[in-house]
C-alpha positions in Angstrom: 3.6 18.0 -7.1 0.9 19.8 -9.0 -2.0 21.5 -7.3 -5.3 21.2 -9.3 -7.4 22.4 -6.4 -7.7 25.6 -4.4 -5.1 25.6 -1.6 -7.4 27.8 0.5 -9.7 24.7 0.6 -6.8 22.6 1.8 -6.1 25.0 4.7 -9.7 24.9 5.6 -9.5 21.1 6.2 -6.6 21.3 8.7 -7.5 20.2 12.2 -6.8 23.2 14.5 -6.6 20.8 17.5 -3.6 18.9 16.1 0.0 19.9 15.8 0.1 18.9 12.1 -2.4 17.7 9.6 -1.4 15.2 6.8 -2.7 12.6 4.4 -2.3 9.4 6.4 -1.4 7.1 3.5 -1.6 3.3 4.2 1.1 2.9 1.7 3.6 0.2 0.8 5.5 0.8 -2.4 4.8 -1.6 -5.2 8.4 -1.4 -6.7 11.8 -1.7 -5.1 13.2 1.0 -7.4 11.8 4.5 -8.1 12.7 7.5 -10.3 16.3 7.7 -11.5 16.7 4.1 -10.4 16.9 5.1 -6.7 16.2 2.5 -4.0 12.6 2.6 -2.9 12.5 2.4 0.9 9.5 1.3 3.0 8.9 2.8 6.4 6.1 3.7 8.8 4.1 6.8 7.7 5.6 6.7 4.2 4.7 9.9 2.2 2.8 11.5 5.2 5.4 14.3 5.4 5.1 15.3 1.7 2.1 17.5 2.4 1.9 19.0 5.9 -0.1 21.8 7.5 1.5 22.9 10.8 -0.2 24.4 13.8 2.9 26.4 14.7 1.9 27.0 18.3 1.9 23.2 18.9 5.2 22.5 17.2 7.6 23.8 19.9 9.7 20.6 19.7 10.7 21.5 16.1 13.6 23.8 17.1 16.4 24.6 14.7 18.7 22.4 16.7 16.3 19.4 16.6 15.6 19.7 12.9 19.3 20.1 12.1 20.4 17.2 14.2 17.5 14.7 13.8 17.8 11.8 11.4 15.6 12.4 8.3 13.6 9.3 9.1 12.7 10.7 12.5 11.3 13.8 10.8 9.4 11.9 8.2 7.9 9.6 10.9 7.0 12.5 13.2 9.0 11.1 16.1 8.7 14.6 17.7 4.9 14.0 18.1 2.5 11.5 19.7 0.3 9.9 17.0 -2.8 11.5 18.5 -1.3 15.0 17.7 -1.4 14.2 13.9 -4.6 15.3 12.2 -5.9 13.8 8.9 -6.4 15.4 5.5 -8.4 13.8 2.7 -6.2 11.7 0.3 -7.2 14.0 -2.6 -4.6 16.5 -1.2 -1.6 14.1 -1.6 -2.7 11.8 -4.4 0.1 9.4 -5.3 0.3 9.3 -9.1 0.9 5.8 -10.4 0.2 4.2 -7.0 -3.5 5.0 -6.7 -6.1 4.4 -9.3 -6.7 7.5 -11.5 -9.3 9.8 -9.9 -11.2 12.9 -11.0 -11.2 13.9 -7.3 -7.4 14.4 -7.0 -6.6 18.0 -6.1 -2.8 17.7 -5.5 -0.8 15.3 -7.7 2.3 13.8 -6.0 4.5 12.3 -8.7 6.2 10.1 -6.1 7.6 7.6 -8.7 8.8 10.3 -11.1 6.9 12.9 -13.1 6.6 14.0 -16.7 9.5 16.4 -16.1 11.8 13.3 -16.5 12.1 11.8 -20.0 11.5 8.3 -18.5 8.1 9.4 -17.2 6.9 11.6 -20.0 3.8 9.5 -20.5 3.0 8.9 -16.9 -0.6 9.3 -15.6 -1.5 13.0 -15.3 1.3 14.0 -17.7 -1.1 16.1 -19.7 -2.1 18.1 -16.6 1.5 18.7 -15.8 2.4 19.9 -19.3 -0.7 22.1 -19.5 0.3 23.8 -16.2 3.8 24.2 -17.4 2.6 25.8 -20.6 0.3 28.1 -18.7 3.1 29.1 -16.3 5.6 29.7 -19.1 3.3 31.7 -21.3 4.0 35.4 -21.7 1.8 37.7 -19.7 
């Protein structure tokens, strides 16, 4: 992921009445394979868990024992919550690169198919933004 926006703005959009706030993608993968030739799986709430803002006081069910023992898919699908306890963030905060049409509004780029840090995706959408951020982060102070 690559944040292009101010994370403070993201926190300002969290719903304080919900246990967790996420981008509620209505997403079905286009391909059956993804980066590094891994199988692309389809499931309810796909990619919702990739950006989450927790209201910790409402997340009591997420104990160490629960998280350590729950199947990964249960965690990704928020099986520990009722759907009405999940707040919604604007899609600009979890923009699925290569799956959504390019947008100047994207504030957090999610390279879900593979990013420019892999040779096979060196020319993917938003590769220039990634490389510019890498150069800036790697520059001497």
